[in-house]
N, C-alpha and C positions, 0 to 999 in steps of 0.2 A: 826557799822557793819563792819566786816572784809571781804575783797575781797580775794578769793582764785582762783588761776589759775588751770587749769587741770593738768599741769605738777607738781605743788606743791602737789596736791592730789595723783597723781600716785607715786611720790617720797616718800611721807609720809602719807599713808592712816590713820594713827593714829591721824592726825590733827583734825579729827572730834570729838575726845574725849576732845579736848581742847576748842572747839568752842561751842557757844550756837546758834548763828545765823550768817550765812555767805552767801555772794553773790558769786556764782560760775560764773566765766567769762572765755571766750576764749580770752586770751591776744593777740594772734596773729591776730585774726580777729576783735578784739575790740567789742565783742558781749557778752551780758548777756546770760547765759545758764539756770540758775535757782538759787534756794536758798536751803541752808541746814538749817533746823530748828531742834534743839535738841528735843528729846522726852519729855523733862521736860515741854514743851509747848503744849503737846498733847491735853489737854482739849480745848485750844483755837483753835488749828488747826482743830480739829474734827468739831467744830461749823462752822468754816469758810468753810470747805469742804462740809458740809451739805448744807449750803446756796448756794454754787456754784452749787452743783448738783440739787438743787431745781430750780434755775434759768435756768440751761440748759434744764431741763425737761419742764419748762414753755415755753421756746423758741421753743422746738420741737413740743409741743402741739399747739402753735400758728401757726406754719408753716403747721402742719397737718390740723388744722381747716380751714385755708385760702385755702388750696388745696381742701378740701372737699366742701367748699362754692363755689369755682369756678366750680367744677365738678357738683354740684347740679344745678348751673345756666345753664350749658350747657345742662343738661338733662331736667331741669324743664321748659325751654322756648319752647313753641310749637307754630308754626304758624297756626295751625288748618287745614292744607292741608294734606290729606292722599291719 
């Protein structure tokens, strides 16, 4: 995998035509920014993105369920005094 800096991309945007997979880094801050993956890998990427979206939805539903369970407990417990 080839690493590309932001300045390289700005200087030569056509570099993406030459690459299939590349890690994009901020060389000054020494941080990873992301990845460039060529569209020839679209079928693989679509499946991965679908899995990520499903997992994110599951996590949101778990949080919502936990919140609703707590809310139910607060409403459902009654000491019998009116």
